[in-house]
C-alpha positions, 0 to 999 in steps of 0.5 A: 126371202122365204128361206131366209125367214125360215132360218131366222125363225129357227134361230129365234126358236133355238135361242129361246130354248137355250135361254130357257134351259140356262135360266135358273130354276126357281128356288124357295128362299126367305123373303125379307120384310114380310109380316107373319099373320096370326092364325090362332091363339091357343089358351093353356092353363099354365105358362107354356114352356115348349111347343112342337109339331107332329111329323105330319103337321096335323097336331101340336103338343105344348107343355108347361107349369111349375112356376109359382106352384103351378102343376105341370101340364101337357096339351095336344092340339088339332092344328087345323081346327085349333081345338084341344084334343086332350090334356094331362097334368104332372106334379111338377113342371113338364118342361119339354115335350117333343114328338118321336120322328114316327109320330107315335109317341111323345117324350117329356122332360119333367122337373120330378127328375124323370123323362117320360115316353107317352102314347101320342094318342092318349098322353098316357105314360108308356115308360119312364127314364130315371137316373138324373138327380135334378130337374130335366129341361129338354129332351130330343129323339134320335132320327130313328126314334130308338134313343132319346137324349135329356139335359139336366140341372145335374150338369149332365146329359144322358142318352137312353134306349127308348125300348128298354128305358135304360141309360146308354151313357152319360155326357159329362164335362159341363161345369154347371147346369145343362139347360138344352140339348139337340141332336144332328140330322144324321143322329151322329152328333149331340149339342148341349148348352150350359149355364156357364155360356158354353156349347159342347158337341159330342159324338153320339155313338161314343159319348166323347166330347168333340169340341167346346164352343166358346163366345157367349157371355151369358147362359146358353138357353137353347141349341139347335142343328141346321140342315147339316151336322156341321151347323149349330145355332145357340141362343143366350141370355147375352141377347145374341144368337150365334151360328157355329160351323165345323166348330168355329163361330160363323156369325153373331146375330144381334137384334134382341133387346132381352135374353134369347130363350129359344130357337129353331130351324125350319126343316129345310134349314133356310130359316131360323127363328129366335124368341126372347124375354127378360129372364134369369137376371134378377129382373124377371119382369113380365113384358112382351117377348120378341120373335125374330126370323132370320135368313140363314144364308145371309144371316140377316133378319127377315121379320120381327113379331111382337104378339105375346104379352109375356116372355116367350120360351120356345118356337117351332116351324111346321114340317112344311115351313108354312106355320110357326108356333110360339109358346109363352109365359102369358099362358098361350101358344100362338100359331103364325102364318109365315108362308109369305116369308117364302118367295121363288127367286 
């Protein structure tokens, strides 16, 4: 009897071990219907066009100005204390600001036709990049911090050498203003979005166009790469977000009731945020914009936030994906706790 019991006990033990080994490893995935919590509201002097976290997540940069005669503005913030660290002004709108991957510098796209490389610690200009013939809208760094890419109303995007301040090549082919630019995780591909509703993908090394993505019926105001070079998202005045994979349309995300002005992926590529507001249709009326968070795997809406009093132009996740920052025409940057949108499954 005792012998039989021992065999039964051993069997139960080995079954439990086998079941544990076979059980799926918990994976952090987006959790639907969770409501992000407002952490802080940071007040800016002018409307806020852009917002971005430093690579270590400890600081935040915002930029703005230029609307109805406002001076350009860039501010650096302490994420933990929510205090302003410094502010700089420009004669015209500082349309975009982004940290270099190594965190030592900030690149800005400005409406005086130049891009500037600034010391992240002080905001002072280190180097200027001149060659565009109109206002710049966005700027991005390559993953190795050696180049930046700018988008411009002169219908082009340009690739620049950061150390020398020299133009490497011009990306030509769009019929109208290039409002947005993104660079892939490997740095091998560049995506641009245009006033004519198209998205173009380029080979970063040769500057040659590899594909044109067509489907939007309005201005493409923002583009972003996902976790791989194959996935691109685009936001448009046609009130949709589109996902493209390997040059083909993968999904159309509907939910916004007004023009979609900005978007960003979380660093792990599992979540996508899009922001909106009435803009560019002759009815530029103030009103609360929308923030929608999407599950990239299912392409479904996870959560929706209405918190700004005016149009929202940009959003970005912190490197750890737990905090979301949004920039609005209501002269605020807001920080949201989105950690509850993650759950082990």
